N, C-alpha and C positions, 0 to 999 in steps of 0.2 A: 699825462697822469700815469703814475706807476701802476703796473699790473700787480694787484695784491692777492692773486689767487693762491690757494694752498701750495701748489707746486712751486710757484715763484718764491713764496716765503721760505719754503724748504731749501730751495737753491741758495737763497741769500744767507740763510742760517749756516749751511754747509760751507759757503764761501767765507763767511766771517770766522767760523771756527778754524778753518784751514789757514787763513792769512794771519790771524792773531797769534799763531804759533811763531811767526817770524817778525812781527812788529807789534809795538804797543800803540801805534798811531791809528786810533779808531777813525779819525777824519780821513786819513789816507785810504783805509779799508773801505769806507763808505764811498769815496770817490771812485775807487777801482770797481766796486760793485756797480755803481751807477753807470760807469763806462760800459761794462759788460751788458747790463740790462738794456741800455740805449741801443747798442749795436744789434742785439738779438731781437729787438722789437721793432726794427725798421719796417716800414710798411711793405717793402718789396719781399720780405721774408715770409714765406707761407709754410715752408717745412723747416728750414734751418733757423729755428727760433728757440725760445725758452722751453717749449714743449719737447723739442728734440733733446735738449740738455737734460730735462727731467727724466725722460725715458732712458737715456744713456746712464744716468745715475742709478736708476732702478735696476737696469741690467747688470751694471758693474757691482752693485751691492750684493747681488746674488753670488758673485764669485770673489768677494773681497778676501776670503780666506786663502785664495790662490795667488793673490796679488802681493808682490814683494814690497813695492813702494807705493802705498795708497796715496800719499801726498802728490807724487808725480802724476799719477793717473787723474786725480782731481784737478790739478792745475791744467792738465791737457784737456780735460773735459770742458772747463770753462773757456779756454782760449782757442780750441781747435778750429772753430768756425767763426771766430770773432770778425775776421775779414771775409766777406762773402759777396762777390760780384759775379753773377752768372756768365758774364761775357769775358771774364778773365780766367787765365789758367794758372795763376800764381797765388791763389787764395791761401793755400796751405802754407806756403813759404812766408807770405806776409803775416799770417796769423802767428806762425812760429816766431818770427822776429818781434812781433808785438809782445808776445808772451815773455820772450827773453828780456825785453826792456823792462816790463812791469815787474817781473820776478826779481830783477836786480834791484829795483826800487824798494822792494820788500825785504831785501837782504837775504833772499833765499840762497842757500849754498850752491856753489857752481855746479856740483854734480847733479843736483836736483834739477836745476835750470836746463842743463844739457840733455838730461833724459826726457824732460818735458818737451823740449824742442824736437827731439827725435821722434817722440810719439806723435806729435802734431804732423810732422812731415810724412809720417807713415800712412796717414789717412788719405794721401793722394792716390796711392796705388793699391793699398790694402794687401800688399804682398806679405808672405810669411816671413817672420823675423826670427832671429836667434833669441831675442829678448822676449820671454814669455808674457811680460806685462804689456808689451806692444801688441802681441797677438790677441790678448784678451780685450784690449782697448779697441783695436780696429774691428774685431768681431762684434763687439757691443755696438759700435758705430753703424754696422750693417744689419743690426737685428731687425729693423723694420722690414727688410726683405723677406723675412720668414714669419711675419705675423699673419693672422688670418686674412683672407683675401679682401674683406671689407676694409680693414685697416690699411692694407697694401694699396687698395684702390684710392683711398684718401691721400696716401703718400704720393702716389704717381700723379694724381691730379694737382697736388700742391707743388710738386716739382715742375709740372707743366706751367703753372701760373708764374713760377719764378722765372721761367724762360719765355714769358709771354711775348717778348719783343721779336722772337723768331717765328715765322710762319711755319705751318706744318711741313711744307716742302723742305725746310732746312732742319726743323726740330726732329722730325721722325727718323731720318737717316742717322743723326747723331745719337738719338736715344737707342736706336737699334744696335749701334756699335757698343754702347754701354751695356745693354742687356746681354749681348753675345760675349762681351768680355767676362762677365760673371758666369754665364752658362758654360763657357769653355774652360773654366777653371776645374782642376781635379777636385778641389774642395773650395767652396766659397768661404766656409768657416774653418779656421785653422785649429781651434781648440776643441777638445772633446765636449765640453759643456755646451758651447754654442752650436757645434755641429749636430749633436744629438737633438737639440731643442729646435733648431731652425732650418737645417739644410734641405730636407725634403720639401717642406712648404715653400721655401725660398725658390727652389727650382720650378715648382709648379706656378708660383706667382710670376716669375720672370718669363716663363714660357707663355703664359696666358697673355701677358702684356705684349710680348713680341708678336704673337699671332694676331693681336688686335690692332697693330700699327698699320 
């Protein structure tokens, strides 16, 4: 049964408005949306789901005026975690390829497709990019790190559930490596907006989790 929450309806509306710029085939648009909805509502997804997409949309909308190509960012939003298997290391690449395939079906211009693919691939390492839109997108993708600790705790618990197949003796060292990766960055957030909004709290959250492992 389709999730008909307000946030899901909003996501669907945004997706429809976006894709109908490139095609008149409403049946195709509906099929593509259903594909997205199905992937993001898989039972093994506790964090990388439609709620994550909705939060990302809210964060990006705040900086829409700074974004040069809003359509690229929206396509990247919908497809960046389409493929998500916690035991695999190529989720971003597979998601990027999937996006490339479906955007071509929609007759989206090559330049838009290529930029979308680059944005999705950038979510693997969240490194600083020359492209400002990529930095805004990857910063928004990490925004959960800088939320208040109650929200952060929910997030870390959800991630743990996604990795439930690993016992603590395997999960904790891997998680520690992830936390240190971010804490050792000069800046977790590359853009002024997200740095000012989330950097300090993110470091507190990450440090607290690290100390609790």
